[in-house]
Residue, then its C-alpha position, 0 to 999 in steps of 0.5 A: m685750475p688755479n688755487n687760492l694763491s692766483k690772487e697773490t702778488s708774491p713771485y714765490l706764492l705765484q709759483h705755486k698757484d697751479n699746484p693741485v695742493e689747495w694752498y692758502s696764504w697766511n691770513d684770517e680766512s685760512l687760520k679761521k678755516a683750520k679752527d672751524e674744521n679742526k684740521p692741523i695746518f701744514l706751513s710751507v715757507g720759502y722764496s722764489s730763488c730757493h732751489w730745494c723749494h723748487v725740488m720739493a714743489h716738483e716732487s711733492f706739491e705737483n704730485d696729485d697723490v700727495a696733494k690729495i693727502m694734503n688736501e683731505n687732512f690739512v689746511n695748507i698755507k704758503v708763506d714767502r719769507e720775504e713778505r713775512p720774515d716775522l713768521d719765518d723767524i719764529y718757526q725757523k727758531i723752532c726748527q733749529m732747536s728741534t733738529g739742529q739746523g734750519g733753512w728753506p723750504l721750511s716745513v711746519f705742521l701746526t695745530p689750528e692754534q698755530k702751535p707747531f708739533y712737527v718740523g723740518t726743512y726739505f722732505p723727499v717725496l719717497d723715503s730717502y736721504g735718511r728722511p721720511g717721504f713727504g706723502s707717508l709723513c703726512r699720512q702718519l701725522a694726520q692719523a696721529w691728529k685723529e687718534k692721538p690728539k693729546d700726544v700731539g698737543t703735548s708735543a706742541e706745548q713742549f715746542m712752545s715752552n722751549l721757544s719761550k725759554l729761548e726768548k727769555v735769554s738776555d744779554s748779561g753784558e761782558i762775556e767772561k773769558a772762560i765762555l770764549d775759551e769754551a767756544a773756541v775749543n768747541l769750534l776747533q773740535v768740529a773743525d776739518t783740519n784737512y779742508g777747513g770749515f766746520g763739520q762734515a758736508p754740506k759745509f757752509p762758509n761761516a764768516a762769524n766763526l772765522s772772524f771770532m777765531f781771528r779775535y780769539s787767537q789775538l786774545s789768547g796768543i794761541t796761533k793755531f786758531q788764526e792758522f786754521a781760519l787762514m787755511t779755511l779762507k784759502k781753501m774756500a776761495k780756491g774751491g768751486i764754492f767761490d765763483q772763480i771768474g765771476g766772483g762771489f760765494h755760492r751758498y754752501s758746498t755739497d762736499g767736504r772739499w768746497l768743490v761742488p757748490h749749491f749754486e744759489k748765491m745769497l746777498y748776506d754771504n757776500a756781505l759777511l765774507p769780504p770783511v773777513y778776507v780783509e782781516a786775513y789780508q791785513i794779517t798776512k799782506d797776502p794779495f790772494y785774500f785781497d783779490v777775493v775781496t775785490k772779485t766779490l765786491d765786483y760781483i755785487l756791483r755787477e749782478m746784485t745792485s739795481t740801477s737805483g742803488l738797492f741790493y738784490s737778496a739772492q740769485d737762483a741756483d737753477t737756470n732753465g730748471e737745471e742747477g749750476q747750468t750757467f756756471v759749468w764748462k766743457k773743456r772743448e768749449i774753453e779750448n775754442i774760446l781761449g785758443e793757445d791760452s787754454e792749456i795753462f788755464c785748464i791746468y790751473y783750474d783743473v779742467t778735464d775732459g771728463g769734468n768734475f760735475e755731471g760731465n761738466t767742470i766746476l772751476a776750482n784751483n789746486i795748483n800754484i802759479s809758481s808751478l806753472s811758471f816753471k813748467f811753461n818757462k814764463t814769469e809769474d806775472e805773465i801767468t797771472e796776466l794770462l789767467n786774468r784775460s782768460s777769465k774775462k773772455l770766459l765771463d763775457v761768454r758766460d754773461k751771454r748764457d741764460q742767467p739764474g733768476t734774481e730776487d729783485k723785489f727791492r727795486i722800488q720808487v718812492l715819494v717821501y714827505d720829510g718835514k716841509k719837504i717833498v721828495k719824489g722818485h728813487m731815494d736811498v735813506g741813510q747812506v752812512a756805514p763803516e768803510p772796510t779798510g778805513g779809506s784805502e784807495e784800493i777799495s774806494s770803488y767798492r765803498s757804495v757796496y757797504k752803504s747802509s740803505i736803510a729804508w724806502l717808504s711806500a707812498f701809495a697803492t698803484k694797482e687799478i681795480e674794477d668795482d661794478g664797472v668803475y675803475l679805481t686807481g690805487k684801491g687795489p693791493k700792490e703788485f709785489r714787484a710794482a714800483s711802489w712796493g715798500k721794502i728794505g735792503n741792507i748790506g754792511g753797517q747794522q743788520i735791519l730786522p723786523s722786531g714787531q707788528e702794529t696796527i696804525s689807525v688814520g682817517a683812511g683806515e687801519f693798516d698792519s705794519i711791521l716795525l724794523t729797527w737798527k742802530t746808528g751812532g749808538q741810537q736805536s732807529k726805526v722805520w714802520i713799513v706798511d704793505d698797503f699804505p696810501f701815504p707816507i709813514l712814520g720813521k726816524t733815522f739818526m745819522h752818525v759819522s766818527s768825524g766831520i759833518p753827518p748827512v741830514e737826519y731824516d724824521f718822517e712824519l705821518l700825513d693823516y688824511k681825513e677821508n679815504v684816499s682813492s688816488n695818489p695824493f701827491a700827483n700834483v705836488e711839486t717837489t721841493a727841488a723843482k720849486q727851488a729850481a724854478a725860483g732860481c735858487p743857486k746850487e753852489y754859494q759862498k759859505t760863512k763860518f761861525n765858531e763862538s759860544t752861546n750867550t750863556f757859555s753853555m756850549i760852543v757852536k761851530g760850523v758854516y752857513g750859506p748863502k749869507i744873502v738868500k733869495q726869498g723862497c730859497e734855503i739857507e744851508m747850515f752845518i752845525d757842530f755843537k762842540r762841548m759844554v762847561n759841565p760835560t755829561e754822558y749825553v754830551d753828543q745828544v743835543h736838544y736845539d732849535i733854529a729860530v728867525f728874528s726880525d727883531p731880537s727883542q721880540p718873539p721869533i717869527q719862525t722856528v724850524s721845530i714849529n714848522e716841522g710840528r715838534s717842540e724842539l730839534y734833536t741830534a744824537s751825534g752832536q752834529t747836524h746838517r739843516f736847510v731852513l727855508a727863507e719864507q719871510p719878506p725881503g729884509k735883514y733878519t737875525y738867525a739864532i741857534i738855540v741850545y736847550g741842553t743835552g740828554p736822551e731824546h724825549i727826556l729834556g725839554g727847553n725854554p727859549d727864554t732861559s736857554g743859550l743861543m748864538t746868532f748871525d745875520v742873513e739878508v733876504v732879497k727878492g731876486g737878481q742877486t746871486s752868490f758866488v759860484a766856483p768856476p770849473t777847475a782842473s784836477i789837482t794832486e795832493i797838496p802839502q800840509w804846510v800849505k794848508n797850515n799857511a792858509e789857516w794862519w792867513a785866514e786867522g790873520q797870523i801871516p800877511d797876504s803876501d806869504f799866502v800868495s807865495g804859497i799859492q805860487y809855489l803850488i802852481n810852479q810845482g805843478i801841484m795846483k793847476i789853474p785853468e788858463t785865464a786872463q789875469g785881471s788888472g787889479s792891484g795885486s793881493d790887496g783887498i782880498p774879500v773876507w769870503i776867500k779867507d773863509i774858503a781858505a779856513f774851511w779848506a784847511d779844516g777839510q770842510i770843503d774839497d780842493n777843487t772848491f778852494v782852487g775855484g776861489i783862487q781862480w776867481l781872485i786871478t781872473n778879477g785881478i785881485m791876486k797877481l801871480s808871476 
């Protein structure tokens, strides 16, 4: 008969709904039960793809005798770490403090007041592996609770005291070199100089320690730290812990040689290790390390990325209840697949008839290609090509096998209210993150792996429930995998962590939320994730890039409904994009450049906007860069500003973006911003103003439009029928010499005549650098009368604000209209 978990939505909790253990989820009811009955709590934390969680479940939680002991003596609570990372974090710290290690399943015995008095991870059902059997452990702890409650209480208070001390540890700023010296020496003392890594089996691929060794070697000038890190990285990548044909690292090695892995794959390992291998490649220029990077990122793109661009958190170790089933091979199977190529492949990856893992073979490499080249009288390139095509064949076969389960809870759909905009469907908020190699072409196809996918917000509950025969949509709890479940996913960039809880009160009721924080551009950003929240929630992100114009800065607003919401409040709301498409708003248009100081000379405002003539109901796009102040401060990039619209500059504004968005002013943490302003006013000519209040931290500095600086530009609003320039399709082009871009900038500024500019374009076409698609040249009068907007495009192109193809489109327009004639 199912236990209390049968009503849950977590895949992990549902895995245990048929256990004979009387499980509860972590809630007020279960915690109150422990206090009312004066029973200790057994807390078990895990997740659905956790191998040892499955093992402990089969051995103990499905065992009737063990379940009887648990049910009689404890209130048993199951927690999915994906649902409650806050609880996992607290008790994981206690486990690490008391045992020196952590992990899952996390097994914690608590007083009814939730204070731990005994903690561990996996416990076998019988005494083994140097650990007490779980059944006998439960009996001993239950007896201690009944007969020696004071001793149990003392143990619990000691745990809490240690946790309190840990929480008080603060960052003191600069780290003294002596501390770095001590850390480096301590690492080397536990280093395995034969096979790499730290300590004995099991061995984990500790990316942070290896990266530290690279940096310490550079700091100290002691090469052995770098040499050890390089050796470790090579040993790991040649061992079975690295998926030799599919890419990606398994969670840890069960032996000291990195041969036999625990086959689970974690997103965090495969996010942290590639940058360290990139460092190794940069140090050595050995392509071996770079090959590991590309194979790992190929794996993430292929198996750990959803169609909506979100990342899965883990893959199970087991397939059909058997660990590693998907990944291991029989020699005869490989021979049948590869034919005559199998001999070299099997020697290289140490494939034998007897195997190295329960009669099967885990692919690992202990031989150099040069040795195979000599033995088989082939070039090293020929051996490499054979291994690559053989790996692809085996991967194709492996992909057809049953696959391990994947933690796919991050696959969601959203509806987000952003100021006055409505965005429906899939949405990634905040795709700004460092590129691992600074933009090298070799890594370009993997850049999407390194985006910071910051948060996706849940819009409304979707489950339909029955209440006295009446079906209510959106009133029930969300299914954990349902399309509207609000979760986060992140890789690269800043780590996103839960850092607090709060109850939000609105007209529809009270909702428990989790505060998630991260840093971008030196600013603390946050998003509230609410499990069962029927409308969008409060969140703020600061986008930052080292140069150029950053993406839109999202500031999510809380919609406060005055009555309970029983259905999707946005079901009939048309998205902003759909409205603008219906209005005929152009997607491409000519942009106008501005670069001038405010009227008070407090700051130079630079950027572009467009279109200059806009249809009513469409948006004007603005890229704004606040360049510098006369008296710079430490907050020079933290700008308080606003965008206002005037029908008469001598009168108050008829529209400001801040008022539209319910704020007193706008703010950018990076000194740059990308904004869209809806032209709602009747047809006519208007003055747009960018008002600069000053610089300073957010919520510190306020502004007064009457005393602040501003710069203005004119915009015409029309009813319709007029369209902006749309660049025609162009052929691809190769790299354009810098001197041509310099010519374009000088020509745009009036420093060289039109004829010199036209000559430069002619040079590009004659040399085959710029390819203009075939088009009849018009009958205009040569290069005279080139429109100003073409000069603007040339200037933007020279500044890198538009791409080459857009610039080529402008040139083609000149040729088509006979304004520019080429010989």
